[in-house]
C-alpha positions in Angstrom: 56.1 67.1 77.0 57.1 69.1 80.1 60.6 69.7 78.1 58.6 70.9 75.2 56.7 73.3 77.4 59.8 74.2 79.3 61.6 74.8 75.9 58.6 76.9 75.0 58.8 79.2 78.4 62.6 79.6 78.0 62.1 80.7 74.1 59.1 83.1 75.5 61.3 84.5 78.3 64.3 85.2 75.9 62.2 86.7 73.0 60.6 88.8 76.0 63.9 89.5 77.2 65.2 90.7 73.5 61.9 93.0 73.4 62.8 94.7 76.8 66.0 95.1 75.7 64.9 96.4 72.4 62.4 98.9 74.1 65.3 99.9 76.5 67.6 100.8 73.4 64.9 102.7 71.7 63.9 104.7 75.5 67.9 105.2 75.7 67.7 106.8 72.3 64.4 109.0 73.0 65.9 110.0 76.0 69.3 110.8 74.6 67.4 113.1 71.9 65.0 114.7 74.5 67.9 115.7 76.3 69.5 117.0 73.5 66.4 119.0 72.5 66.1 120.2 76.3 69.6 121.3 76.3 69.1 123.1 73.2 66.2 124.9 74.4 67.7 125.8 77.6 70.7 127.3 75.3 68.3 129.2 73.5 66.6 130.7 76.6 70.0 131.6 77.9 71.0 133.1 74.7 67.6 135.2 74.5 68.2 136.2 78.2 71.5 137.3 77.3 70.3 139.1 74.2 67.6 140.7 76.3 70.1 141.9 79.2 72.6 143.2 76.1 69.5 145.1 74.4 68.6 146.6 78.0 72.3 147.4 78.5 72.6 149.0 75.5 69.2 151.0 75.7 70.7 152.1 79.2 73.9 153.5 77.8 71.6 155.2 75.0 69.7 156.8 77.7 72.6 157.8 80.1 74.4 159.4 77.1 71.7 161.2 75.9 71.3 162.4 79.8 67.8 161.6 80.1 68.6 159.6 83.1 70.0 160.1 86.7 73.7 158.9 86.9 75.0 158.0 90.2 78.6 156.8 90.7 82.1 156.8 91.6 84.1 159.6 89.7 85.7 163.1 90.1 84.9 166.9 90.8 86.9 169.5 89.1 86.8 172.8 90.5 88.3 175.9 88.2 89.1 179.1 90.0 90.1 182.1 88.5 93.4 183.6 89.9 92.6 187.1 91.3 95.0 189.1 89.1 93.2 188.3 85.7 90.0 190.5 86.6 90.8 193.7 87.4 88.9 197.2 87.9 89.6 197.9 84.1 87.6 194.7 82.8 88.9 191.5 82.1 91.7 190.6 79.6 90.1 188.6 77.0 93.0 186.2 76.5 93.2 185.6 80.3 90.0 184.0 80.7 88.5 180.8 79.8 85.6 180.2 77.0 84.2 177.7 75.0 87.6 176.3 73.7 89.1 175.5 77.3 86.0 173.7 78.5 85.3 171.7 75.3 89.1 170.4 75.9 88.3 169.4 79.3 85.0 167.6 78.4 86.9 165.8 75.3 89.4 164.7 77.8 87.3 163.7 80.4 85.1 161.6 77.6 88.4 160.4 75.9 89.1 159.0 79.6 85.6 156.9 79.4 83.5 159.5 81.5 80.1 158.1 81.5 78.1 161.4 82.2 79.8 164.9 82.7 78.2 168.2 84.2 79.5 171.8 84.1 77.9 173.8 87.0 75.2 170.9 87.6 74.4 171.3 83.7 74.5 167.9 82.2 76.7 167.4 79.2 75.4 165.6 76.4 76.4 164.8 72.5 73.7 167.5 71.6 75.0 170.4 74.4 76.2 173.3 72.9 79.2 175.3 74.6 79.6 178.8 72.9 81.1 182.2 74.2 79.2 185.3 73.9 81.2 188.5 75.0 82.4 187.5 78.5 79.7 185.0 79.4 79.9 181.1 78.7 76.7 179.5 77.3 76.4 175.7 78.3 73.3 174.7 76.5 70.6 177.5 78.1 72.9 178.0 81.1 75.0 181.2 81.6 78.2 180.4 83.2 80.7 183.8 84.3 84.4 182.6 84.1 85.1 185.4 86.6 83.4 182.6 89.1 84.2 179.2 90.2 83.2 176.6 87.7 82.7 173.1 89.0 82.9 170.3 86.4 81.9 166.7 87.4 82.4 163.4 86.0 81.3 159.8 86.7 83.5 157.0 85.6 86.9 155.0 86.9 87.8 157.8 89.3 91.5 156.7 89.1 91.4 156.6 85.1 89.6 160.1 85.4 92.1 161.8 87.9 94.9 160.3 85.9 94.0 161.9 83.1 93.7 165.6 84.9 97.6 165.3 85.5 98.5 164.8 81.7 100.3 167.7 80.5 98.0 170.1 78.9 94.4 168.6 80.4 94.1 171.5 82.8 96.9 173.8 81.8 95.4 174.4 78.2 95.3 178.0 76.8 93.6 180.4 79.5 93.2 177.8 82.2 96.7 178.5 83.1 95.3 181.5 84.5 92.9 179.5 86.6 93.5 177.2 89.9 92.3 173.7 89.4 91.2 171.4 92.2 90.5 167.7 91.5 88.6 165.6 94.2 87.9 161.8 93.7 84.5 160.5 95.3 82.9 157.4 95.5 79.7 158.6 94.9 78.7 161.6 92.4 75.2 162.4 91.4 74.8 164.1 88.1 71.1 164.8 87.3 69.2 164.0 84.1 69.2 167.2 81.5 
């Protein structure tokens, strides 16, 4: 009788061990599935965060390009000063002074060199800014510029890349720019105000 009870006890124990093993396997399976689901949720959250950051970055870039944000960063300042002999007492020689073509040329060269923001005499240049000469006055949007006075062009971006671009043949000696002195200075901090 004792042997029978022992055998029954052993069978019960073995059955319980088997049941626990199966339960453990089920729990491990559920745990693996939950871990995979958690990882998936973490990936989705991370991707959504990256997407959110990317959208914010694109919006900031759009605002910057439209000129509705102040921009601060490294870049260069180009000061263009007329040589004294191009403005005489008899009036200016129209072929000797800079106009819209020369300024558009400089702006486009800076944009090609990845300038993030550009200003002329502290007037912010955007894709909508018109540059036009009327008589001897150059209009930058609603700002008047006298080509007989120094013109200061600021550009924010990689200062080495921007500065290097000014050394290209034709960058600062294009057409009437040959009649002006051009000084280029690199800076770690340039501020260009919003339009």
